All heavy atoms as an XYZ file, in Angstrom:
667
protein
N      16.534     25.669     -4.953
C      16.082     24.892     -3.794
C      15.129     23.799     -4.244
O      14.542     23.882     -5.285
C      15.382     25.802     -2.789
C      16.292     26.870     -2.172
S      15.602     27.313     -0.561
C      16.575     26.391      0.504
N      14.935     22.843     -3.322
C      14.081     21.710     -3.602
C      12.643     21.923     -3.181
O      11.783     21.111     -3.449
C      14.621     20.450     -2.873
C      15.886     19.946     -3.503
C      17.085     20.109     -2.808
C      15.884     19.350     -4.708
C      18.250     19.629     -3.384
C      17.034     18.896     -5.282
C      18.243     19.012     -4.601
N      12.342     23.008     -2.531
C      10.991     23.212     -1.949
C       9.935     23.243     -3.049
O       8.944     22.547     -3.003
C      10.951     24.501     -1.065
C       9.545     24.764     -0.597
C      11.911     24.346      0.121
N      10.168     24.037     -4.074
C       9.139     24.140     -5.116
C       8.955     22.848     -5.897
O       7.828     22.474     -6.091
C       9.532     25.292     -6.082
C       9.219     26.638     -5.452
C       9.281     27.722     -6.439
N       8.921     28.983     -5.777
C       9.181     30.117     -6.300
N       9.783     30.234     -7.447
N       8.842     31.184     -5.677
N      10.028     22.170     -6.309
C       9.794     20.889     -7.018
C       9.104     19.863     -6.094
O       8.248     19.149     -6.582
C      11.204     20.404     -7.378
C      12.038     21.682     -7.404
C      11.438     22.566     -6.381
N       9.426     19.839     -4.833
C       8.757     18.899     -3.938
C       7.304     19.235     -3.763
O       6.411     18.407     -3.748
C       9.453     18.818     -2.590
C      10.803     18.124     -2.555
C      11.452     18.248     -1.190
C      10.653     16.681     -2.961
N       6.990     20.530     -3.607
C       5.611     20.952     -3.475
C       4.824     20.624     -4.741
O       3.683     20.183     -4.673
C       5.551     22.447     -3.172
N       5.447     20.873     -5.895
C       4.761     20.579     -7.142
C       4.528     19.083     -7.288
O       3.457     18.653     -7.735
C       5.618     21.087     -8.315
N       5.457     18.273     -6.886
C       5.331     16.839     -6.972
C       4.197     16.352     -6.008
O       3.399     15.530     -6.383
C       6.640     16.151     -6.614
N       4.168     16.925     -4.824
C       3.110     16.544     -3.884
C       1.698     16.933     -4.436
O       0.777     16.132     -4.315
C       3.383     17.216     -2.548
N       1.630     18.095     -5.005
C       0.373     18.556     -5.588
C      -0.020     17.610     -6.753
O      -1.211     17.241     -6.878
C       0.468     19.984     -6.052
C      -0.809     20.578     -6.719
C      -1.982     20.524     -5.772
C      -0.511     21.973     -7.201
N       0.943     17.306     -7.565
C       0.665     16.401     -8.689
C       0.141     15.068     -8.234
O      -0.803     14.485     -8.796
N       0.769     14.478     -7.230
C       0.319     13.217     -6.707
C      -1.100     13.291     -6.150
O      -1.915     12.383     -6.326
C       1.271     12.722     -5.605
C       2.599     12.142     -6.101
C       3.502     11.831     -4.968
C       2.344     10.896     -6.976
N      -1.365     14.389     -5.439
C      -2.726     14.582     -4.862
C      -3.769     14.661     -5.960
O      -4.824     14.091     -5.866
C      -2.768     15.844     -3.988
N      -3.424     15.320     -7.064
C      -4.413     15.443     -8.159
C      -4.577     14.133     -8.902
O      -5.682     13.804     -9.364
C      -3.946     16.562     -9.128
C      -3.972     17.966     -8.594
C      -3.370     18.949     -9.566
C      -5.408     18.420     -8.233
N      -3.493     13.352     -9.058
C      -3.560     12.101     -9.755
C      -4.334     11.055     -8.982
O      -4.977     10.166     -9.552
C      -2.175     11.582    -10.101
C      -1.414     12.344    -11.202
C      -0.019     11.786    -11.329
C      -2.200     12.200    -12.525
N      -4.264     11.122     -7.665
C      -4.921     10.094     -6.887
C      -6.442     10.231     -6.927
O      -7.145      9.280     -6.716
C      -4.435     10.128     -5.408
O      -4.840     11.350     -4.813
N      -6.951     11.407     -7.235
C      -8.383     11.633     -7.399
C      -9.085     11.637     -6.052
O      -8.517     11.371     -4.998
N     -10.367     11.931     -6.092
C     -11.139     11.987     -4.852
C     -11.366     10.587     -4.304
O     -11.431      9.641     -5.030
C     -12.446     12.645     -5.279
C     -12.591     12.280     -6.724
C     -11.175     12.253     -7.276
N     -11.473     10.539     -2.999
C     -11.813      9.298     -2.341
C     -13.324      9.141     -2.438
O     -14.068     10.007     -2.060
C     -11.381      9.328     -0.835
C     -11.837      8.048     -0.134
C      -9.888      9.516     -0.750
N     -13.784      8.021     -3.031
C     -15.174      7.817     -3.247
C     -15.820      7.173     -2.023
O     -15.323      6.160     -1.535
C     -15.412      6.937     -4.460
C     -14.924      7.521     -5.811
C     -15.114      6.490     -6.910
C     -15.631      8.816     -6.143
N     -16.887      7.747     -1.562
C     -17.627      7.144     -0.438
C     -18.563      6.062     -0.985
O     -18.830      6.008     -2.169
C     -18.424      8.240      0.248
N     -18.989      5.241     -0.094
C     -19.924      4.199     -0.478
C     -21.188      4.874     -0.971
O     -21.603      5.936     -0.489
C     -20.248      3.329      0.749
C     -19.054      2.559      1.235
O     -18.055      2.468      0.514
O     -19.082      2.093      2.422
N     -21.790      4.287     -2.026
C     -22.946      4.887     -2.632
C     -24.184      3.997     -2.450
O     -24.067      2.783     -2.442
C     -22.733      4.992     -4.157
C     -21.552      5.835     -4.561
C     -21.335      5.812     -6.041
O     -22.273      5.712     -6.820
O     -20.147      5.848     -6.440
N     -25.326      4.646     -2.262
C     -26.606      3.905     -2.208
C     -26.934      3.460     -3.627
O     -26.610      4.087     -4.607
C     -27.735      4.838     -1.674
C     -27.485      5.275     -0.251
C     -27.663      4.137      0.672
C     -27.458      4.524      2.096
N     -27.287      3.468      3.016
N     -27.627      2.327     -3.734
C     -28.066      1.830     -5.020
C     -29.333      2.547     -5.446
O     -30.147      2.932     -4.618
C     -28.345      0.336     -4.906
C     -27.161     -0.607     -4.586
C     -27.648     -2.042     -4.464
C     -26.113     -0.478     -5.651
N     -29.553      2.617     -6.741
C     -30.837      3.131     -7.245
C     -31.945      2.166     -6.777
O     -31.706      0.962     -6.576
C     -30.720      3.087     -8.745
C     -29.218      2.986     -9.040
C     -28.633      2.330     -7.804
N     -33.177      2.693     -6.538
C     -34.264      1.842     -5.992
C     -34.513      0.562     -6.767
O     -34.757     -0.478     -6.165
C     -35.441      2.778     -6.041
C     -34.890      4.143     -5.988
C     -33.582      4.097     -6.700
N     -34.437      0.602     -8.097
C     -34.704     -0.627     -8.870
C     -33.626     -1.685     -8.663
O     -33.880     -2.856     -8.510
C     -34.873     -0.312    -10.392
C     -33.636      0.301    -10.982
O     -32.942      1.107    -10.320
O     -33.353      0.028    -12.161
N     -32.366     -1.247     -8.575
C     -31.271     -2.182     -8.324
C     -31.347     -2.682     -6.875
O     -31.075     -3.837     -6.610
C     -29.928     -1.529     -8.632
C     -28.793     -2.555     -8.726
C     -27.509     -1.920     -9.220
O     -27.327     -0.702     -9.098
N     -26.608     -2.771     -9.729
N     -31.728     -1.841     -5.954
C     -31.882     -2.225     -4.535
C     -32.885     -3.336     -4.458
O     -32.684     -4.314     -3.751
C     -32.317     -1.033     -3.722
C     -32.612     -1.296     -2.280
C     -31.412     -1.162     -1.391
O     -30.370     -0.604     -1.756
N     -31.549     -1.663     -0.185
N     -34.015     -3.200     -5.154
C     -35.082     -4.214     -5.123
C     -34.560     -5.539     -5.705
O     -34.893     -6.595     -5.183
C     -36.324     -3.737     -5.882
N     -33.786     -5.485     -6.789
C     -33.235     -6.706     -7.360
C     -32.316     -7.443     -6.394
O     -32.425     -8.644     -6.252
C     -32.468     -6.408     -8.627
C     -33.322     -6.039     -9.805
C     -32.468     -5.702    -11.035
C     -33.298     -5.188    -12.167
N     -32.506     -4.754    -13.309
N     -31.478     -6.664     -5.732
C     -30.568     -7.278     -4.718
C     -31.350     -7.916     -3.589
O     -31.071     -9.012     -3.157
C     -29.541     -6.236     -4.198
C     -28.735     -6.812     -3.067
C     -28.629     -5.766     -5.341
N     -32.349     -7.221     -3.098
C     -33.193     -7.747     -2.029
C     -33.875     -9.063     -2.446
O     -33.932    -10.016     -1.679
C     -34.177     -6.720     -1.535
C     -33.537     -5.571     -0.803
C     -34.466     -4.464     -0.382
O     -35.690     -4.555     -0.680
O     -33.991     -3.486      0.232
N     -34.367     -9.120     -3.688
C     -34.990    -10.341     -4.172
C     -33.993    -11.482     -4.193
O     -34.288    -12.636     -3.850
C     -35.534    -10.133     -5.605
C     -36.848     -9.304     -5.561
O     -37.476     -9.146     -4.520
O     -37.183     -8.776     -6.649
N     -32.772    -11.175     -4.664
C     -31.690    -12.203     -4.739
C     -31.392    -12.710     -3.299
O     -31.246    -13.905     -3.079
C     -30.476    -11.679     -5.423
C     -30.756    -11.510     -6.910
C     -29.245    -12.562     -5.210
C     -29.744    -10.660     -7.663
N     -31.255    -11.777     -2.391
C     -30.954    -12.171     -0.981
C     -32.019    -13.070     -0.450
O     -31.727    -14.111      0.187
C     -30.779    -10.943     -0.104
C     -29.600    -10.037     -0.460
C     -29.634     -8.768      0.414
C     -28.272    -10.766     -0.247
N     -33.282    -12.765     -0.713
C     -34.394    -13.623     -0.177
C     -34.349    -15.003     -0.821
O     -34.556    -15.986     -0.144
C     -35.720    -12.879     -0.508
C     -35.938    -11.670      0.362
C     -37.192    -10.959     -0.017
C     -37.333     -9.628      0.753
N     -38.464     -8.820      0.240
N     -34.066    -15.024     -2.133
C     -34.019    -16.313     -2.850
C     -32.817    -17.175     -2.331
O     -32.858    -18.422     -2.350
C     -33.848    -16.125     -4.340
C     -35.087    -15.651     -5.006
C     -34.892    -15.381     -6.471
C     -36.144    -14.786     -7.107
N     -35.940    -14.369     -8.479
N     -31.773    -16.489     -1.837
C     -30.582    -17.187     -1.323
C     -30.790    -17.586      0.173
O     -29.886    -18.150      0.794
C     -29.365    -16.311     -1.441
C     -28.877    -16.184     -2.880
C     -28.248    -17.415     -3.459
O     -27.607    -18.175     -2.686
O     -28.453    -17.656     -4.670
N     -31.963    -17.240      0.735
C     -32.261    -17.687      2.121
C     -31.930    -16.659      3.186
O     -32.041    -16.971      4.366
N     -31.587    -15.440      2.784
C     -31.345    -14.414      3.786
C     -32.662    -13.774      4.231
O     -33.546    -13.522      3.404
C     -30.366    -13.371      3.276
C     -28.963    -13.974      3.083
C     -28.566    -14.396      1.813
C     -28.097    -14.061      4.156
C     -27.336    -14.934      1.655
C     -26.869    -14.611      3.955
C     -26.458    -15.055      2.748
N     -32.810    -13.520      5.518
C     -34.080    -13.005      6.039
C     -34.027    -11.512      6.334
O     -35.054    -10.843      6.312
C     -34.464    -13.774      7.310
O     -33.418    -13.626      8.264
C     -34.698    -15.245      7.006
N     -32.847    -11.014      6.649
C     -32.728     -9.582      6.866
C     -31.261     -9.168      6.714
O     -30.376    -10.014      6.699
C     -33.236     -9.153      8.245
C     -32.581     -9.807      9.402
C     -33.224     -9.366     10.712
C     -32.661    -10.145     11.890
N     -33.254     -9.665     13.157
N     -31.018     -7.896      6.608
C     -29.709     -7.328      6.410
C     -29.696     -5.915      6.881
O     -30.747     -5.254      7.001
C     -29.271     -7.397      4.920
C     -30.376     -7.048      4.008
C     -30.691     -5.811      3.553
C     -31.356     -7.917      3.472
N     -31.782     -5.825      2.778
C     -32.214     -7.135      2.686
C     -31.614     -9.261      3.567
C     -33.308     -7.659      2.033
C     -32.706     -9.793      2.916
C     -33.548     -8.991      2.142
N     -28.488     -5.384      7.114
C     -28.358     -4.062      7.664
C     -28.332     -2.986      6.567
O     -29.097     -2.041      6.591
C     -27.084     -3.940      8.503
C     -26.866     -2.611      9.174
C     -25.655     -2.633     10.044
C     -25.415     -1.282     10.683
N     -24.146     -1.245     11.436
N     -27.413     -3.173      5.588
C     -27.198     -2.087      4.589
C     -26.767     -2.714      3.277
O     -26.027     -3.676      3.259
C     -26.155     -1.126      5.077
C     -25.942      0.102      4.264
C     -24.992      1.055      4.945
O     -24.022      0.646      5.589
O     -25.222      2.264      4.778
N     -27.215     -2.110      2.156
C     -26.783     -2.503      0.814
C     -26.256     -1.253      0.167
O     -26.901     -0.219      0.174
C     -27.969     -3.073      0.013
C     -28.540     -4.306      0.678
C     -27.482     -3.411     -1.422
C     -29.828     -4.809      0.027
N     -25.018     -1.333     -0.340
C     -24.389     -0.181     -0.972
C     -23.402     -0.594     -2.027
O     -23.012     -1.777     -2.087
C     -23.699      0.665      0.086
C     -22.621     -0.082      0.839
C     -22.182      0.595      2.103
O     -22.777      1.624      2.509
O     -21.189      0.136      2.721
N     -23.027      0.341     -2.876
C     -22.039      0.118     -3.917
C     -20.696      0.654     -3.384
O     -20.637      1.781     -2.961
C     -22.449      0.850     -5.179
C     -21.632      0.561     -6.435
C     -21.682     -0.924     -6.792
C     -22.071      1.445     -7.565
N     -19.655     -0.180     -3.386
C     -18.347      0.181     -2.886
C     -17.280     -0.482     -3.758
O     -17.291     -1.669     -3.923
C     -18.215     -0.239     -1.443
C     -16.901      0.197     -0.818
O     -16.387      1.298     -1.216
O     -16.340     -0.495      0.033
N     -16.381      0.345     -4.310
C     -15.278     -0.140     -5.119
C     -15.781     -0.997     -6.273
O     -15.206     -2.023     -6.612
C     -14.261     -0.911     -4.314
C     -13.538     -0.052     -3.293
O     -13.368      1.159     -3.593
O     -13.130     -0.539     -2.246
N     -16.910     -0.612     -6.862
C     -17.441     -1.344     -8.003
C     -18.232     -2.575     -7.703
O     -18.663     -3.298     -8.602
N     -18.352     -2.954     -6.432
C     -19.113     -4.144     -6.064
C     -20.270     -3.741     -5.160
O     -20.217     -2.744     -4.435
C     -18.186     -5.099     -5.246
C     -17.019     -5.618     -6.045
S     -17.512     -6.775     -7.363
C     -17.975     -8.189     -6.437
N     -21.297     -4.557     -5.170
C     -22.402     -4.346     -4.266
C     -22.075     -5.063     -2.956
O     -21.711     -6.259     -2.982
C     -23.715     -4.935     -4.870
C     -24.110     -4.178     -6.124
C     -24.871     -4.828     -3.826
C     -25.254     -4.797     -6.922
N     -22.143     -4.304     -1.871
C     -21.831     -4.891     -0.593
C     -23.086     -4.927      0.264
O     -23.858     -3.988      0.323
C     -20.777     -4.064      0.138
C     -19.458     -4.172     -0.555
C     -18.299     -3.531      0.239
O     -18.556     -2.810      1.267
O     -17.142     -3.644     -0.178
N     -23.287     -6.069      0.970
C     -24.390     -6.225      1.884
C     -23.823     -6.465      3.269
O     -23.046     -7.450      3.422
C     -25.305     -7.425      1.447
C     -26.463     -7.555      2.410
C     -25.787     -7.210      0.037
N     -24.124     -5.607      4.174
C     -23.579     -5.762      5.527
C     -24.597     -6.479      6.444
O     -25.788     -6.235      6.399
C     -23.287     -4.351      6.135
C     -22.203     -3.630      5.431
O     -21.288     -4.283      4.908
O     -22.245     -2.391      5.417
N     -24.000     -7.410      7.268
C     -24.799     -8.083      8.293
C     -26.035     -8.783      7.774
O     -27.139     -8.648      8.368
C     -25.144     -7.112      9.428
C     -23.900     -6.441     10.037
O     -22.817     -7.032      9.939
O     -24.051     -5.331     10.527
N     -25.886     -9.557      6.698
C     -27.027    -10.345      6.179
C     -27.221    -11.564      7.069
O     -26.228    -12.287      7.360
C     -26.749    -10.796      4.763
N     -28.408    -11.838      7.497
C     -28.727    -12.971      8.372
C     -29.465    -14.046      7.550
O     -30.455    -13.770      6.920
C     -29.657    -12.469      9.553
C     -29.100    -11.314     10.291
C     -29.945    -13.681     10.488
C     -27.825    -11.556     11.042
N     -28.942    -15.292      7.654
C     -29.571    -16.375      6.912
C     -30.648    -17.002      7.759
O     -30.858    -16.642      8.903
C     -28.543    -17.377      6.371
C     -27.865    -18.242      7.406
O     -28.276    -18.185      8.604
O     -26.902    -18.922      7.066
N     -31.312    -18.046      7.189
C     -32.414    -18.707      7.875
C     -31.996    -19.392      9.175
O     -32.794    -19.653     10.059
C     -33.063    -19.720      6.919
N     -30.683    -19.702      9.292
C     -30.157    -20.377     10.482
C     -29.698    -19.354     11.527
O     -29.140    -19.737     12.556
C     -29.031    -21.324     10.098
C     -29.487    -22.399      9.230
O     -30.550    -22.977      9.431
N     -28.672    -22.738      8.206
N     -29.821    -18.072     11.223
C     -29.421    -17.016     12.171
C     -27.932    -16.644     12.045
O     -27.446    -15.870     12.844
N     -27.234    -17.213     11.080
C     -25.839    -16.848     10.875
C     -25.735    -15.552     10.131
O     -26.544    -15.247      9.246
C     -25.099    -17.953     10.126
C     -24.955    -19.255     10.907
C     -24.167    -20.280     10.135
C     -24.098    -21.556     10.932
N     -23.377    -22.614     10.192
N     -24.703    -14.781     10.463
C     -24.534    -13.451      9.915
C     -23.347    -13.417      8.951
O     -22.261    -13.990      9.237
C     -24.303    -12.461     11.040
C     -24.168    -11.017     10.609
C     -24.099    -10.088     11.770
O     -24.970    -10.099     12.622
N     -23.113     -9.229     11.815
N     -23.527    -12.767      7.819
C     -22.513    -12.668      6.761
C     -22.394    -11.263      6.240
O     -23.416    -10.534      6.210
C     -22.861    -13.582      5.592
C     -22.892    -15.040      5.908
C     -24.075    -15.631      6.414
C     -21.777    -15.851      5.705
C     -24.133    -16.961      6.714
C     -21.854    -17.186      6.017
C     -23.015    -17.773      6.515
N     -21.248    -10.920      5.773
C     -21.073     -9.760      4.883
C     -20.892    -10.312      3.475
O     -20.142    -11.315      3.256
C     -19.811     -8.970      5.254
C     -19.999     -8.084      6.460
O     -21.189     -7.843      6.834
O     -19.003     -7.635      7.047
N     -21.604     -9.770      2.493
C     -21.637    -10.333      1.157
C     -21.134     -9.287      0.166
O     -21.273     -8.075      0.365
C     -23.084    -10.686      0.786
C     -23.834    -11.585      1.736
C     -25.288    -11.646      1.328
C     -23.212    -12.947      1.816
N     -20.627     -9.811     -0.967
C     -20.305     -8.992     -2.107
C     -20.997     -9.603     -3.314
O     -20.955    -10.817     -3.477
C     -18.794     -8.874     -2.349
C     -18.127     -8.048     -1.305
C     -16.711     -7.680     -1.697
C     -16.102     -6.828     -0.613
N     -14.880     -6.189     -1.025
N     -21.598     -8.761     -4.116
C     -22.273     -9.197     -5.327
C     -21.668     -8.460     -6.548
O     -21.399     -7.282     -6.417
C     -23.754     -8.919     -5.324
C     -24.652     -9.735     -4.374
C     -24.622     -9.207     -2.984
C     -26.046     -9.802     -4.880
N     -21.574     -9.174     -7.632
C     -21.145     -8.569     -8.848
C     -22.310     -7.754     -9.411
O     -23.393     -8.330     -9.635
C     -20.715     -9.657     -9.861
C     -20.181     -9.066    -11.171
O     -20.860     -8.204    -11.746
O     -19.101     -9.516    -11.602
N     -22.171     -6.453     -9.663
C     -23.291     -5.647    -10.123
C     -23.775     -5.998    -11.535
O     -24.927     -5.698    -11.899
C     -22.818     -4.209    -10.052
C     -21.349     -4.305    -10.058
C     -20.972     -5.627     -9.456
N     -22.963     -6.670    -12.306
C     -23.311     -7.022    -13.683
C     -24.138     -8.313    -13.692
O     -25.150     -8.423    -14.384
C     -22.115     -7.130    -14.589
C     -21.430     -5.794    -14.830
C     -20.186     -5.926    -15.657
C     -19.528     -4.574    -15.788
N     -18.200     -4.663    -16.346
N     -23.672     -9.323    -12.948
C     -24.332    -10.639    -12.952
C     -25.273    -10.811    -11.766
O     -26.087    -11.733    -11.798
C     -23.267    -11.744    -12.883
O     -22.559    -11.649    -11.613
C     -22.293    -11.647    -14.050
N     -25.152     -9.969    -10.774
C     -25.947    -10.024     -9.557
C     -25.703    -11.345     -8.794
O     -26.529    -11.766     -8.024
C     -27.399     -9.809     -9.799
C     -27.745     -8.425    -10.259
S     -27.308     -7.247     -9.042
C     -28.572     -6.074     -9.215
N     -24.558    -11.965     -9.009
C     -24.181    -13.186     -8.309
C     -23.404    -12.867     -7.070
O     -22.594    -11.886     -7.057
C     -23.329    -14.112     -9.165
C     -24.123    -14.724    -10.339
C     -23.240    -15.653    -11.145
O     -22.308    -16.290    -10.563
O     -23.465    -15.723    -12.328
N     -23.634    -13.619     -5.974
C     -22.870    -13.389     -4.731
C     -21.485    -13.964     -5.023
O     -21.307    -15.168     -5.348
C     -23.534    -14.132     -3.550
C     -24.894    -13.485     -3.266
C     -22.632    -14.053     -2.355
C     -25.724    -14.206     -2.223
N     -20.456    -13.137     -4.925
C     -19.116    -13.537     -5.195
C     -18.311    -13.766     -3.929
O     -17.261    -14.424     -3.976
C     -18.363    -12.522     -6.088
O     -18.337    -11.266     -5.377
C     -19.054    -12.313     -7.433
N     -18.779    -13.303     -2.797
C     -18.040    -13.474     -1.552
C     -19.017    -13.483     -0.421
O     -19.946    -12.671     -0.284
C     -17.051    -12.347     -1.394
C     -16.147    -12.503     -0.145
C     -15.092    -11.436     -0.106
C     -14.187    -11.633      1.124
N     -13.151    -10.608      1.210
N     -18.813    -14.485      0.498
C     -19.571    -14.564      1.760
C     -18.560    -14.637      2.874
O     -17.814    -15.584      2.945
C     -20.400    -15.849      1.792
C     -21.525    -15.932      0.779
C     -22.209    -17.296      0.902
N     -23.060    -17.518     -0.224
C     -24.374    -17.654     -0.166
N     -24.936    -17.649      1.020
N     -25.054    -17.802     -1.246
N     -18.598    -13.649      3.742
C     -17.690    -13.613      4.889
C     -18.494    -13.776      6.150
O     -19.315    -12.885      6.464
C     -16.859    -12.346      4.860
C     -15.917    -12.256      6.027
C     -15.152    -10.929      5.997
C     -14.331    -10.751      7.242
N     -13.826     -9.427      7.373
N     -18.334    -14.863      6.855
C     -19.062    -15.084      8.090
C     -18.599    -14.090      9.163
O     -17.398    -13.783      9.240
C     -18.842    -16.537      8.609
N     -19.538    -13.587      9.876
C     -19.252    -12.640     10.958
C     -19.176    -13.379     12.263
O     -19.876    -14.259     12.553
C     -20.289    -11.539     11.019
C     -20.209    -10.639      9.837
C     -19.025     -9.715      9.852
O     -18.882     -8.908     10.750
O     -18.227     -9.799      8.922
């Protein structure tokens, strides 16, 4: 029958896909660096800073003009690589 091979294949796929990683909080020293960069770039406040899929994500960053953005920063260079207006 095909039941056992299909079950084994499904189990194998589940194991290969690995766990789903949740967004992670940054260590305090890295959090402080990101906050300094945001301030230098003219942002006055933000909702959340976290590590997701290997990138630093900043949710709901507000600039000096009151515009809101979601940002992505490269964790190695600490450069803003993406600004998405909300």
